[in-house]
C-alpha positions in Angstrom: 0.2 -9.2 19.5 -0.2 -12.9 18.7 -3.7 -12.7 20.0 -4.8 -10.6 16.9 -4.2 -13.7 14.8 -6.4 -15.9 17.0 -9.0 -13.5 18.0 -9.0 -10.4 15.7 -10.2 -7.1 17.1 -13.8 -6.5 16.3 -14.4 -2.8 15.8 -16.8 -0.4 14.3 -16.5 1.1 10.9 -13.6 3.4 12.0 -10.9 2.4 14.3 -9.8 6.0 14.8 -13.1 7.2 16.4 -13.2 7.9 20.1 -13.8 4.8 22.2 -17.1 4.8 24.1 -17.0 4.2 27.9 -16.6 0.4 27.6 -16.2 -0.1 31.3 -19.6 1.1 31.9 -21.0 -1.8 30.0 -21.4 -3.1 26.5 -23.5 -5.7 24.5 -21.5 -8.9 25.0 -23.7 -10.7 22.5 -23.0 -8.2 19.7 -19.3 -8.3 20.4 -19.1 -12.2 20.2 -21.3 -12.3 17.1 -19.1 -9.7 15.4 -15.9 -11.5 16.2 -17.5 -14.8 15.0 -18.5 -13.1 11.6 -15.1 -11.7 11.2 -13.4 -15.0 11.8 -15.7 -16.8 9.3 -14.9 -14.1 6.7 -11.1 -14.6 7.3 -11.5 -18.4 7.0 -13.3 -18.2 3.7 -11.1 -15.7 1.8 -7.3 -15.7 1.3 -7.6 -12.0 0.3 -9.4 -11.1 3.5 -6.6 -12.9 5.5 -3.9 -10.9 3.6 -5.7 -7.6 4.1 -6.1 -8.4 7.8 -2.4 -9.2 8.1 -1.5 -6.0 6.3 -3.8 -4.0 8.5 -2.3 -5.5 11.7 1.2 -4.6 10.4 0.0 -1.0 9.6 -1.6 -0.7 13.1 1.7 -1.8 14.8 3.6 0.8 12.7 1.1 3.6 13.1 0.8 3.3 16.9 4.4 2.4 17.6 5.0 5.8 19.3 2.0 5.4 21.6 3.2 1.9 22.6 6.7 3.2 23.4 5.3 6.1 25.4 3.1 3.7 27.3 5.9 1.2 28.0 8.1 4.1 29.3 5.3 5.4 31.6 4.6 2.0 33.2 6.7 0.6 36.0 9.0 -2.3 35.1 7.4 -5.8 35.6 8.0 -7.6 38.8 10.1 -10.7 38.8 
């Protein structure tokens, strides 16, 4: 999850909404622009950074069961 600190997820207004069929295509420009705006906001405001960190902690906690189930369903990594 270190990548969330470097490149935070850019999402719509509600993370809990169903995900559209991303693999069928999406507007790359809008995604890049949204991430850039989010990073600028995090860079300008200490409060925004704290809120972001808290949100990431909450997401990890909230979805911990799903991650465990996914990990159990996947084959072990090859060495």
